[in-house]
C-alpha positions in Angstrom: 2.0 8.2 -6.3 4.4 5.3 -6.0 6.2 4.1 -9.0 5.0 0.5 -8.4 8.4 -1.0 -9.4 8.4 -3.2 -6.3 5.7 -5.2 -4.5 3.9 -3.5 -1.7 5.1 -3.9 1.9 3.0 -4.0 5.1 4.6 -0.8 6.4 3.9 1.0 3.1 0.2 -0.1 3.1 -0.2 1.0 6.7 1.2 4.4 5.8 -1.1 5.0 2.8 -3.4 8.0 3.3 -6.8 8.9 1.7 -6.6 11.5 -1.1 -9.2 13.8 -2.8 -10.0 10.9 -5.2 -9.7 7.1 -5.2 -6.3 5.8 -6.3 -4.6 2.4 -6.8 -1.1 1.0 -6.3 0.2 -2.0 -8.1 1.5 -5.0 -6.0 2.2 -7.1 -9.1 0.7 -9.4 -11.7 -2.5 -7.5 -11.8 -3.0 -7.2 -8.1 -3.8 -3.6 -6.9 -4.5 -2.0 -3.6 -7.3 0.6 -4.0 -7.5 3.4 -1.5 -10.9 5.2 -1.4 -11.6 8.8 -0.4 -13.0 7.4 2.9 -9.6 5.6 3.5 -11.0 2.1 2.9 -8.3 -0.1 1.4 -9.4 -2.8 -1.1 -7.6 -5.5 -3.0 -8.4 -5.5 -6.7 -7.5 -8.0 -9.4 -7.3 -6.6 -12.9 -7.1 -9.0 -15.8 -8.4 -9.8 -19.3 -11.0 -12.4 -20.1 -12.3 -13.0 -23.6 -10.2 -10.1 -24.8 -12.0 -7.7 -22.4 -10.5 -5.7 -19.6 -12.0 -7.0 -16.3 -11.7 -6.1 -12.6 -12.8 -7.9 -9.5 -12.8 -7.1 -5.8 -10.9 -9.6 -3.6 -11.3 -8.2 -0.1 -10.4 -5.3 2.2 -7.2 -4.7 4.1 -6.5 -5.4 6.9 -9.2 -8.1 7.0 -7.4 -9.6 4.0 -3.6 -9.6 4.4 -1.1 -9.2 1.7 -0.4 -12.9 1.6 -4.0 -13.8 1.5 -4.7 -11.4 -1.4 -1.7 -12.9 -3.3 -3.1 -16.4 -2.6 -6.5 -15.4 -4.0 -4.7 -13.9 -7.0 -2.9 -17.2 -7.5 -6.3 -19.0 -7.5 -7.7 -16.5 -10.0 -4.7 -17.1 -12.3 -5.3 -20.9 -12.1 -9.0 -20.4 -13.1 -8.0 -18.1 -16.0 -5.7 -20.8 -17.4 -8.7 -23.1 -17.4 -10.8 -20.6 -19.3 -12.9 -19.7 -16.2 -13.8 -16.1 -15.4 -12.9 -15.5 -11.7 -15.6 -12.8 -11.6 -18.2 -15.5 -11.5 -18.3 -16.8 -7.9 -20.7 -19.5 -8.8 -18.0 -21.1 -10.9 -15.7 -21.4 -7.9 -18.2 -22.4 -5.2 -16.6 -19.9 -2.8 -19.3 -17.3 -2.2 -22.8 -18.1 -1.0 -25.7 -16.4 -2.8 -27.1 -13.3 -1.1 -29.9 -13.9 1.5 -32.0 -11.8 3.8 -29.1 -11.2 6.2 -26.7 -10.0 3.5 -25.1 -6.6 3.9 -25.5 -3.9 1.3 -21.9 -4.5 0.2 -22.4 -8.2 -0.3 -25.5 -7.5 -2.5 -23.6 -4.8 -4.4 -20.7 -7.1 -5.1 -23.0 -9.9 -6.4 -24.9 -7.4 -8.6 -21.7 -5.8 -9.8 -20.1 -9.2 -10.8 -23.3 -10.2 -12.6 -23.5 -6.9 -14.6 -19.7 -6.6 -15.3 -19.6 -8.4 -18.6 -22.3 -6.2 -20.1 -20.4 -2.9 -19.3 -17.4 -1.2 -20.7 -14.3 -1.3 -18.5 -14.5 2.5 -17.9 -18.1 2.4 -17.0 -17.5 -0.5 -14.5 -14.7 1.5 -13.0 -16.9 4.5 -12.5 -19.7 2.5 -10.9 -17.2 0.9 -8.5 -15.6 4.2 -7.6 -18.9 6.0 -7.0 -20.2 3.2 -4.8 -17.0 3.0 -2.8 -16.8 6.7 -2.3 -20.4 7.6 -1.6 -22.4 4.5 -0.7 -20.1 2.2 1.2 -19.1 4.6 4.0 -22.7 4.7 5.3 -24.1 1.4 4.0 -21.5 -1.2 3.5 -22.0 -3.2 6.7 -25.7 -2.5 7.1 -28.1 -5.5 6.5 -29.8 -4.6 3.2 -33.3 -5.4 4.6 -32.7 -2.8 7.4 -31.9 0.1 5.0 -34.9 2.4 4.7 -35.6 5.5 2.6 -34.7 8.1 5.2 -31.2 6.6 5.6 -30.6 6.8 1.8 -31.9 10.4 1.7 -29.3 11.3 4.4 -26.5 9.7 2.3 -27.6 11.6 -0.8 -28.1 14.8 1.0 -24.4 14.8 2.0 -23.5 14.8 -1.7 -26.0 17.6 -2.4 -24.3 19.8 0.3 -21.0 19.2 -1.5 -22.5 20.4 -4.7 -21.8 17.2 -6.7 -25.4 17.0 -8.1 -24.5 15.1 -11.2 -22.6 12.5 -9.3 -25.4 12.4 -6.7 -28.0 11.4 -9.4 -25.7 8.7 -10.7 -25.1 7.3 -7.2 -28.8 7.3 -6.6 -29.2 5.3 -9.9 -26.6 2.8 -8.7 -28.4 2.3 -5.4 -31.7 1.9 -7.1 -30.3 -0.9 -9.3 -28.7 -2.6 -6.4 -31.9 -2.6 -4.4 -33.9 -3.7 -7.5 -31.5 -6.7 -7.8 -32.2 -7.5 -4.1 -35.9 -7.2 -4.7 -35.8 -9.4 -7.8 -33.8 -12.0 -5.9 -36.4 -12.1 -3.1 -34.1 -10.7 -0.5 -36.2 -7.6 0.2 -39.8 -6.8 -0.4 -39.5 -3.3 -1.9 -37.0 -0.9 -3.3 -36.5 2.0 -0.8 -34.9 4.2 -3.5 -38.3 4.3 -5.3 -39.8 6.1 -2.4 -37.4 9.1 -2.7 -39.2 12.1 -4.2 -37.2 14.0 -6.8 -38.4 17.3 -5.4 -36.3 17.2 -2.2 -33.0 17.7 -4.1 -31.7 20.6 -6.0 -31.8 20.4 -9.8 -28.6 20.4 -11.8 -28.1 23.4 -14.1 -27.5 22.5 -17.7 -24.1 23.7 -18.7 -22.9 23.6 -22.2 -19.3 22.5 -22.9 -17.1 25.5 -23.5 -15.8 25.4 -27.0 -14.3 27.7 -29.7 -16.0 28.9 -32.8 -13.7 31.8 -33.7 -10.8 30.8 -36.0 -8.4 33.3 -34.4 -9.0 31.8 -31.0 -8.6 28.2 -32.3 -5.3 29.2 -33.9 -4.1 30.6 -30.5 -5.1 27.3 -28.7 -3.6 25.1 -31.4 -0.3 26.9 -31.2 -0.2 26.5 -27.4 -0.9 22.7 -27.8 1.8 22.4 -30.5 4.4 24.3 -28.3 3.5 21.9 -25.4 4.0 18.9 -27.7 7.5 20.1 -28.7 8.5 20.5 -25.1 11.6 18.5 -24.2 9.5 16.5 -21.8 7.2 15.1 -24.5 5.1 12.2 -23.1 1.8 10.4 -23.7 -0.3 13.2 -22.2 0.9 16.1 -24.4 0.8 13.8 -27.5 -2.8 12.9 -26.6 -3.6 16.6 -26.3 -2.2 17.2 -29.7 -4.2 14.3 -31.2 -7.6 15.1 -29.5 -8.5 18.1 -31.7 -7.7 16.1 -34.9 -9.8 13.1 -34.0 -12.5 14.9 -31.9 -13.4 11.8 -30.0 -14.7 11.7 -26.4 -11.9 12.1 -23.9 -12.3 8.6 -22.3 -12.4 7.1 -25.8 -9.0 8.6 -26.6 -7.3 8.0 -23.3 -8.4 4.4 -23.2 -7.4 3.6 -26.7 -5.6 0.2 -27.2 -3.2 -0.9 -29.9 -5.5 -3.6 -30.9 -7.9 -0.9 -32.1 -5.3 0.7 -34.4 -5.4 -0.7 -37.9 -2.2 0.6 -39.6 -2.8 -1.4 -42.8 -6.1 0.4 -43.5 -5.1 3.7 -41.7 -8.0 3.4 -39.4 -8.8 3.3 -35.7 -11.7 0.9 -34.8 -12.9 1.7 -31.2 -14.6 -1.4 -30.0 -18.3 -1.2 -29.3 -17.8 -2.0 -25.6 -16.0 1.3 -25.1 -18.4 3.4 -27.1 -21.3 5.3 -25.5 -23.9 3.8 -27.8 -22.2 0.4 -27.8 -21.5 0.5 -31.6 -18.1 0.2 -33.1 -16.7 3.6 -34.2 -14.3 4.0 -37.1 -11.9 6.9 -37.3 -10.0 7.4 -40.6 -6.4 8.7 -39.9 -5.1 11.7 -41.8 -1.4 11.7 -42.8 -0.3 13.6 -39.7 -2.3 11.3 -37.4 -1.0 8.2 -39.2 2.6 9.4 -38.6 1.8 10.3 -35.0 0.5 6.9 -34.2 3.5 5.3 -35.9 5.7 7.3 -33.6 3.6 6.4 -30.6 3.9 2.7 -31.5 7.7 3.0 -31.6 7.7 4.5 -28.1 4.7 2.7 -26.4 4.1 -0.4 -28.6 4.9 -2.8 -25.7 2.1 -1.3 -23.7 -1.6 -2.4 -24.0 -2.6 1.2 -24.4 -1.7 3.9 -27.0 -1.4 6.5 -24.2 -0.1 4.6 -21.2 0.1 6.0 -17.7 3.6 6.9 -16.5 2.7 5.1 -13.2 1.8 1.7 -14.7 2.6 2.1 -18.4 2.0 -1.6 -19.3 -1.5 -2.0 -17.8 -3.1 1.5 -17.3 -3.8 4.4 -19.6 -3.6 8.1 -18.9 -6.8 9.6 -17.5 -9.0 12.4 -18.9 -8.2 14.4 -15.8 -4.5 14.2 -16.7 -5.4 15.5 -20.2 -7.6 18.3 -18.7 -4.8 19.4 -16.3 -2.5 19.6 -19.3 -4.9 21.9 -21.2 -5.2 24.2 -18.2 -1.4 24.1 -17.7 -0.8 25.6 -21.1 -3.2 28.5 -20.3 -6.5 27.4 -21.8 -9.1 28.2 -19.1 -12.5 26.4 -18.6 -14.4 29.3 -20.1 -12.5 29.0 -23.4 -12.4 25.2 -24.0 -13.1 21.9 -22.4 -11.8 18.5 -23.7 -15.3 17.7 -24.9 -15.5 21.1 -26.4 -13.2 20.0 -29.3 -16.1 17.9 -30.5 -18.4 20.9 -30.6 -15.7 23.0 -32.3 -15.2 20.4 -35.0 -18.9 20.0 -35.6 -19.5 23.8 -35.9 -16.6 24.6 -38.2 -17.0 21.5 -40.4 -20.6 22.5 -40.9 -19.5 26.0 -41.8 -17.0 24.6 -44.3 -19.9 22.8 -46.1 -19.3 19.2 -45.2 -22.5 17.1 -45.3 -24.1 17.0 -41.9 -24.7 13.2 -42.0 -20.9 12.7 -42.5 -20.1 15.0 -39.6 -22.6 13.3 -37.3 -21.4 9.9 -38.2 -17.8 10.9 -37.4 -19.0 12.3 -34.1 -20.5 8.8 -33.4 -23.9 10.3 -33.0 -25.7 7.0 -33.8 -28.6 6.9 -36.2 -31.7 5.8 -34.4 -32.5 3.6 -37.3 -30.1 0.7 -36.8 -30.3 -0.6 -40.4 -29.7 2.8 -41.8 -26.9 3.5 -39.3 -25.1 0.3 -40.4 -25.5 1.2 -44.1 -24.1 4.6 -43.5 -21.1 3.1 -41.8 -19.8 1.7 -45.1 -21.2 4.3 -47.5 -19.7 7.3 -45.7 -16.2 5.9 -45.0 -14.5 7.4 -48.1 -16.2 10.8 -47.5 -15.2 10.8 -43.8 -11.6 9.9 -44.8 -11.5 13.0 -47.0 -13.1 15.2 -44.3 -10.6 14.0 -41.6 -7.8 14.8 -44.0 -9.1 18.3 -44.7 -9.7 18.9 -41.0 -6.1 18.0 -40.0 -4.8 20.2 -42.8 -6.9 23.0 -41.4 -5.6 22.6 -37.9 -2.0 22.3 -39.1 -2.3 25.5 -41.1 -2.4 27.4 -37.8 1.1 26.2 -36.9 2.8 28.0 -39.9 
């Protein structure tokens, strides 16, 4: 990974190779070059609009040169100063609406831009990466009206042979939505994904997240995490690993946490609804140790947008859940013992055993009440009780370090 301190050069771009997963390099001012697993190189503009992280595709290299990408970036910046979202092509008059000769990629881009504002940034990123990695290599340049069911089956079967069944189902869902959009816009007559029978694919086995329910084992893991935290190379990743068991949030919620979500005055974190799985704001009371930890983090990373910034682009990009998982494995905690998500299950099990009210535990796990009115009521009624529970839970975890 390049350190991104200097703008990209033509030679550097030509020498970039595909890796096991999609990655991005910063050119400057929010302009990135995205390199897919297939080797496709795509110019991406990342920016904020209405206080929301946003991303849009500008074009592919070498069809779009460095100078052309920078010119489009300049045009986007001009629109943003006028309060216009560059992700809406209709506002710029640059892109024609999709029609019967449109390619799959053109339809996907229009659907993606139309849906983007309704998604969290992380979800939008996942959708884009899955489409680029698995759909575009076979379908990008194909006229959408010419794509039939057998062709889609062949694409999905490639994923099945790789054993990525969960991702395959998500990619199938993306394709279904893109073709539904094309159908609704009158570009095609029927959705070929609807003709794919579920029986022709292997079924994903349900696997529970590995987690700890034994106090002695939890003590062993917490000591490993604490030793890792005190390492002389302390950074955002090992601090995040220390914080995760205390807050027991979902890994992506922790890694993507922004300073605007941290309320030091009220000793709370308010994760915005757009980043939550159920699209409802989630409140996390901070225990004394967590409050002090976040103050220390702010002294170190307060100039970044993110609480846990990436070492590669610390101002604009957070660490990834994969970085957190690698750290957990590096300290000797294997996948049969604990996963990142498993800290949620551990907290749930042990807090229930300690006699805390189940409703309070479920609320702190952001398991949304199906009754919206009751869920909103509980949000205010349970806050003091949740604050005491989080204080007690942190004290319990810290007792293992003595």
